[in-house]
C-alpha positions in Angstrom: 0.0 0.0 0.0 1.3 3.5 -0.8 2.4 5.5 2.2 0.0 8.4 2.9 1.7 11.8 3.1 0.9 15.5 3.7 3.3 18.1 2.4 3.8 21.2 4.5 4.7 24.5 2.9 3.6 27.8 1.5 3.1 27.5 -2.3 6.8 27.2 -3.2 9.2 24.5 -2.1 6.2 22.2 -1.4 5.1 22.1 -5.0 8.7 21.5 -6.2 9.2 18.7 -3.8 6.1 17.0 -5.0 7.0 17.4 -8.7 10.5 15.9 -8.4 9.9 13.3 -5.7 6.2 12.3 -5.3 4.4 13.1 -8.6 5.1 9.7 -10.3 6.1 7.8 -7.2 3.7 4.8 -6.6 5.2 4.2 -3.1 3.5 7.3 -1.8 0.1 9.0 -2.0 0.0 12.7 -1.2 -3.3 13.4 0.6 -3.0 17.2 0.8 -0.7 20.2 0.7 -1.0 22.0 4.1 0.1 25.6 3.8 0.6 28.7 5.9 2.4 32.1 5.9 0.8 33.6 2.8 -2.6 35.2 3.3 -5.4 33.7 1.2 -3.6 30.8 -0.6 -5.4 27.9 1.0 -8.7 26.4 -0.3 -7.2 25.8 -3.8 -6.4 22.5 -5.6 -3.2 21.3 -7.2 -4.6 20.5 -10.7 -4.5 17.1 -12.3 -2.4 18.5 -15.2 0.4 19.2 -12.8 -0.2 16.4 -10.3 0.1 13.6 -12.8 -1.6 10.3 -13.6 -1.7 9.1 -10.0 -3.9 12.1 -9.1 -6.7 12.3 -11.6 -8.7 14.6 -9.3 -5.7 16.8 -8.3 -4.7 17.4 -4.7 -6.4 19.6 -2.2 -4.5 22.7 -0.8 -5.6 23.4 2.7 -4.6 25.5 5.7 -2.1 24.0 8.1 -4.9 24.4 10.7 -6.4 21.1 9.4 -3.3 19.0 10.1 -4.8 16.9 12.9 -8.2 16.5 11.2 -6.6 15.3 8.0 -4.5 12.8 9.9 -7.5 11.3 11.6 -9.8 11.3 8.6 -7.3 9.8 6.1 -4.9 7.9 8.2 -1.9 10.0 7.2 1.5 8.4 8.2 4.1 11.0 7.2 4.5 14.8 7.0 7.1 16.3 4.7 8.5 19.7 5.7 8.8 21.9 2.6 9.1 25.4 4.0 11.8 27.8 2.9 11.9 30.3 5.8 11.7 29.2 9.4 13.6 30.0 12.5 14.8 27.0 14.5 12.1 27.8 17.1 9.4 27.6 14.4 11.0 24.5 12.9 10.9 22.8 16.4 7.2 23.8 16.8 6.3 22.2 13.5 8.3 19.1 14.3 6.6 18.7 17.7 3.1 19.2 16.3 3.7 16.6 13.6 5.1 14.1 16.0 2.3 14.7 18.5 -0.1 13.8 15.7 1.7 10.4 15.5 3.4 11.1 12.2 6.9 10.5 10.8 8.6 13.8 10.2 10.6 14.0 6.9 12.8 16.6 5.2 13.8 16.0 1.6 17.4 17.3 1.1 19.3 18.8 -1.8 20.2 15.3 -3.3 16.5 14.5 -3.7 15.4 17.9 -4.9 18.0 19.5 -7.1 17.7 19.2 -10.8 20.8 19.2 -13.0 21.4 21.4 -15.9 23.5 21.1 -19.1 24.2 24.8 -18.8 26.4 26.5 -16.1 24.3 27.4 -13.0 25.3 30.1 -10.6 23.2 30.2 -7.4 22.7 33.2 -5.1 21.0 32.2 -1.8 20.5 33.8 1.6 20.6 32.9 5.2 17.3 34.6 5.8 14.7 36.5 3.8 15.7 40.1 3.3 19.5 39.6 3.4 19.8 41.4 0.0 20.2 38.4 -2.4 18.7 40.2 -5.4 21.1 43.2 -5.4 23.9 40.6 -5.3 22.4 38.6 -8.1 21.9 41.7 -10.2 25.6 42.5 -10.0 26.5 38.9 -11.1 24.1 39.2 -14.0 25.5 42.5 -15.2 29.1 41.3 -14.9 28.3 38.2 -17.0 26.5 40.2 -19.6 29.5 42.4 -19.9 31.4 39.3 -21.0 28.9 38.6 -23.8 26.9 35.9 -22.0 23.1 35.5 -22.2 21.9 35.3 -18.6 18.5 34.0 -17.5 17.2 34.7 -14.0 15.2 32.0 -12.3 13.2 32.9 -9.2 11.9 30.8 -6.3 8.2 30.1 -7.0 5.4 32.4 -5.9 2.4 30.9 -7.7 -0.5 32.5 -5.8 -2.9 32.6 -8.8 -4.1 29.9 -11.2 -1.6 27.1 -10.8 -2.3 25.5 -14.2 -1.7 28.8 -16.0 1.4 29.4 -13.9 3.3 26.2 -14.7 5.9 28.0 -16.7 6.1 31.8 -16.6 8.6 33.8 -18.7 8.9 37.5 -18.2 10.7 39.5 -20.9 8.8 42.8 -20.5 6.6 44.7 -18.0 3.6 43.7 -20.0 4.3 40.1 -19.0 3.7 41.0 -15.4 0.1 41.9 -16.3 -0.2 38.9 -18.5 0.5 36.6 -15.6 -1.4 38.8 -13.1 1.7 39.1 -10.9 1.2 40.1 -7.3 3.1 43.0 -5.7 5.4 40.3 -4.1 6.2 38.9 -7.5 6.8 42.3 -9.0 9.2 43.1 -6.2 11.5 40.3 -7.4 11.0 40.7 -11.2 10.8 44.4 -12.0 14.4 45.3 -11.3 15.6 42.7 -13.7 13.2 43.6 -16.5 14.2 47.2 -16.1 17.8 46.4 -17.0 16.9 43.9 -19.7 17.2 40.4 -18.1 14.5 37.7 -18.6 13.0 36.2 -15.5 11.6 32.7 -15.2 9.3 31.3 -12.5 6.2 29.2 -12.1 5.3 25.8 -10.7 7.1 23.1 -12.8 10.8 23.8 -12.5 11.7 20.9 -14.8 9.9 22.5 -17.7 11.2 25.9 -16.7 14.7 24.5 -16.8 14.3 23.3 -20.4 13.1 26.7 -21.5 16.0 28.4 -19.8 18.6 26.0 -21.3 17.1 26.8 -24.7 17.3 30.5 -24.4 20.4 31.3 -22.2 24.1 30.6 -21.8 24.0 31.0 -18.0 21.3 30.1 -15.5 21.3 32.4 -12.4 19.3 31.1 -9.5 18.1 34.1 -7.4 16.7 32.2 -4.5 13.6 33.3 -2.7 13.5 33.4 1.1 16.4 31.4 2.4 15.8 28.2 0.4 18.6 26.1 -1.2 18.5 26.0 -5.0 16.1 23.9 -7.1 18.9 23.5 -9.6 22.3 22.0 -8.8 24.8 24.9 -8.9 28.3 24.9 -10.3 29.1 27.8 -7.9 27.0 29.0 -5.0 27.1 32.3 -3.2 25.2 32.8 0.1 24.3 36.2 1.4 24.5 37.0 5.1 22.9 40.0 6.8 25.2 42.3 8.8 22.1 43.8 10.4 21.1 40.5 11.9 24.2 38.7 13.2 23.5 35.2 14.4 20.5 34.7 12.0 22.9 32.8 9.7 23.0 29.9 12.2 19.5 30.1 13.6 17.3 29.8 10.5 16.2 26.9 8.4 17.2 26.3 5.7 19.5 29.3 5.7 22.2 27.6 7.7 22.3 24.8 5.1 23.0 27.5 2.5 25.8 28.8 4.7 27.3 25.3 5.0 27.3 24.4 1.3 28.3 27.8 -0.2 31.5 28.3 -2.2 31.4 32.0 -1.0 29.6 34.1 1.5 28.9 37.8 1.0 28.2 39.7 4.3 25.8 42.4 3.1 24.7 45.7 4.6 28.0 46.2 6.5 27.3 50.0 6.6 24.3 49.3 8.8 26.1 46.8 11.1 26.5 47.3 14.9 30.0 47.1 16.4 31.2 43.5 16.4 28.5 42.2 14.1 30.8 41.5 11.1 33.3 39.6 13.3 30.6 37.5 14.8 29.3 36.5 11.4 32.7 35.7 10.1 33.3 33.4 13.1 30.0 31.7 12.5 30.9 31.2 8.8 34.3 29.7 9.7 33.0 27.3 12.2 30.3 26.0 9.8 32.1 26.3 6.4 35.9 26.9 6.8 36.5 26.6 3.1 34.1 29.4 2.1 35.5 32.6 0.6 34.2 35.7 2.4 33.4 39.1 1.1 32.1 42.1 3.1 29.8 44.6 1.2 27.7 47.6 1.8 24.2 48.3 0.5 24.5 51.8 -1.0 20.9 53.2 -0.6 19.8 56.3 -2.5 16.5 57.9 -3.5 15.4 59.6 -6.7 14.0 62.8 -5.2 15.7 63.5 -1.8 14.3 67.0 -1.6 10.8 65.7 -1.2 11.6 63.9 2.1 14.3 66.0 3.9 12.9 67.1 7.2 9.4 65.8 6.4 7.1 63.2 7.8 7.0 60.2 5.6 5.4 56.8 5.3 7.9 54.1 4.6 6.8 51.1 2.5 9.0 48.0 2.6 8.9 44.8 0.6 6.5 42.5 2.4 8.4 39.2 2.8 11.5 40.9 4.4 9.6 42.6 7.2 6.9 39.9 7.7 8.0 36.3 7.8 11.6 37.5 7.1 11.8 38.9 10.6 13.5 42.2 9.7 12.3 45.3 11.6 12.8 47.4 8.5 14.7 47.4 5.2 16.0 49.8 2.6 13.1 52.3 2.8 13.7 53.1 6.4 17.4 53.3 5.9 16.9 55.8 3.1 14.4 57.8 5.1 16.9 58.2 8.0 19.8 58.9 5.6 18.0 61.8 4.1 16.7 63.3 7.3 13.0 62.3 7.0 10.7 61.4 9.9 9.1 58.0 9.5 5.5 57.8 10.8 4.2 54.6 12.4 1.4 53.3 10.2 -0.4 51.3 12.9 -2.8 54.0 14.0 -4.3 54.4 10.5 -3.9 50.8 9.2 -7.0 49.1 7.8 -8.3 45.8 9.3 -6.2 43.6 7.1 -3.0 45.4 8.0 -3.9 45.6 11.6 -3.9 41.8 11.6 -0.5 41.7 9.9 1.0 44.0 12.6 -0.5 41.7 15.2 1.0 38.7 13.6 4.4 40.3 13.1 4.8 42.7 16.1 8.6 42.9 15.5 8.1 45.4 12.6 9.4 48.9 13.0 7.5 52.0 11.9 7.0 50.7 8.3 4.2 49.4 6.2 4.6 46.0 4.4 3.7 46.1 0.7 1.4 43.1 1.0 -0.9 42.7 -2.0 -1.5 39.1 -3.0 -5.2 39.8 -3.9 -7.2 42.8 -5.2 -8.9 43.3 -1.9 -5.5 43.5 -0.2 -4.3 46.0 -2.8 -7.4 48.2 -2.0 -6.5 48.1 1.7 -2.9 49.0 0.9 -4.1 52.0 -1.1 -6.5 53.0 1.7 -3.8 52.8 4.4 -1.3 54.8 2.4 -3.8 57.5 1.6 -5.0 57.8 5.2 -1.5 58.4 6.4 -0.9 61.9 7.8 2.4 62.4 6.0 3.9 64.6 3.4 5.5 61.9 1.2 5.8 58.2 0.7 9.2 56.4 0.7 8.9 53.4 -1.6 11.5 50.9 -0.3 10.0 48.0 -2.2 11.7 47.3 -5.6 8.2 47.2 -7.2 6.6 50.4 -8.5 3.3 49.9 -6.8 2.0 53.2 -8.3 1.3 51.0 -11.4 -1.3 49.1 -9.3 -2.7 51.6 -6.9 -3.4 55.4 -6.7 -1.3 57.2 -4.1 -2.4 60.8 -3.3 1.0 61.9 -2.0 4.5 62.4 -3.6 6.3 59.1 -4.0 10.1 58.8 -3.6 11.7 55.6 -4.9 14.6 53.9 -3.2 17.5 52.3 -5.1 20.2 50.1 -3.6 23.4 48.9 -5.0 26.1 46.5 -3.8 29.5 48.0 -2.9 32.2 45.5 -2.0 34.5 46.8 0.7 36.5 43.7 1.6 37.4 40.4 0.0 36.9 39.2 -3.6 34.8 41.3 -6.0 31.9 40.2 -8.1 34.2 40.1 -11.1 36.6 37.7 -9.3 33.6 35.5 -8.2 32.5 35.2 -11.8 36.0 34.1 -12.8 35.8 31.4 -10.1 32.3 30.3 -11.3 33.3 30.1 -15.0 36.4 28.1 -14.1 34.4 25.6 -12.1 31.8 25.3 -14.9 34.3 25.2 -17.8 33.3 21.6 -18.8 29.8 22.8 -19.6 29.0 24.4 -22.9 28.7 28.2 -22.6 
């Protein structure tokens, strides 16, 4: 008899694990995907076209709240952890809950879940959401393009809409964002690449996505979401640590795994670090991965219209994953506001009901507003909260230009951030290392 399984996740790693390990595996029967973290993603169904012949009716996607009920009703025997952003405290809580329900607890590792490519793969990962992976990835992409290489960016999945239509998504222009009905959270990760001319690939079926990438590009650059390890086996792997959060590199799952298997570690945001933070992170790197090459870098934050915020009250909007489940108090928007002498106003007093719930769920947040907008009703509440704010300007720290999606009745200042290496190998030197390791593959 097939072993009955539930897959625990948040519409990302969980679907990939199913596709590569369970989809055509007669030894297992996946009863349900049980999900959390992302508002409004439960109550869907993984469609038969993606689930395969063993699942003619597809697979239900339910809230993690139903774990114990599903176990009792269907006789589930095993739970497979497929999250990509947990603290060790949260990991322990999930493990205890699963074991208390009588189940075997399983984690599928890189050997079971990484797909191999015929093209060179460079992976940029993080120790925790919000470490600054994308600004690092962007510099790698630009350096390789300067060498005449075609680079495709593959992002961690964020399929919050129609799963069947989202199996393979290829973004070449901004109009593709509308074509695939991309959420704010997706736009935050895609827009900055499209702006500088790089295609972005994402979706649900990363086997099919890989074939498209291999056909169109010389280099595959994995810009990992959250702090997950890559879906594709890298020839060279860079992990980004966060100087603003020393210790998080050894206290988050699966971020510490990225630290341990990296070829190189870039300690980002050194300009925002407290005394002793860089040294502590270096010590943690050396005890877990003594062979890793280490670089220290700053995140150079600027705004397009500094005169609009100097000495004025502002509302700071940060990218949602960084300041929600990523655990950061603030991000680039707040740093920019303080750099240019603005006065950030706490949004809690004028937040709508949806955002009040978010602040209750994530009380660590500083005086910033997360750019949460997975659904149209959430976008309406984002717009309402921004326009209710008694401020003179809005500091847009998210990489997504949300003014394309909502109407803001105040001046908007956009934040840009660029990596600046201050110690250790440069991006150019890392590209040399990567191409040397991948020289046996056709470029």
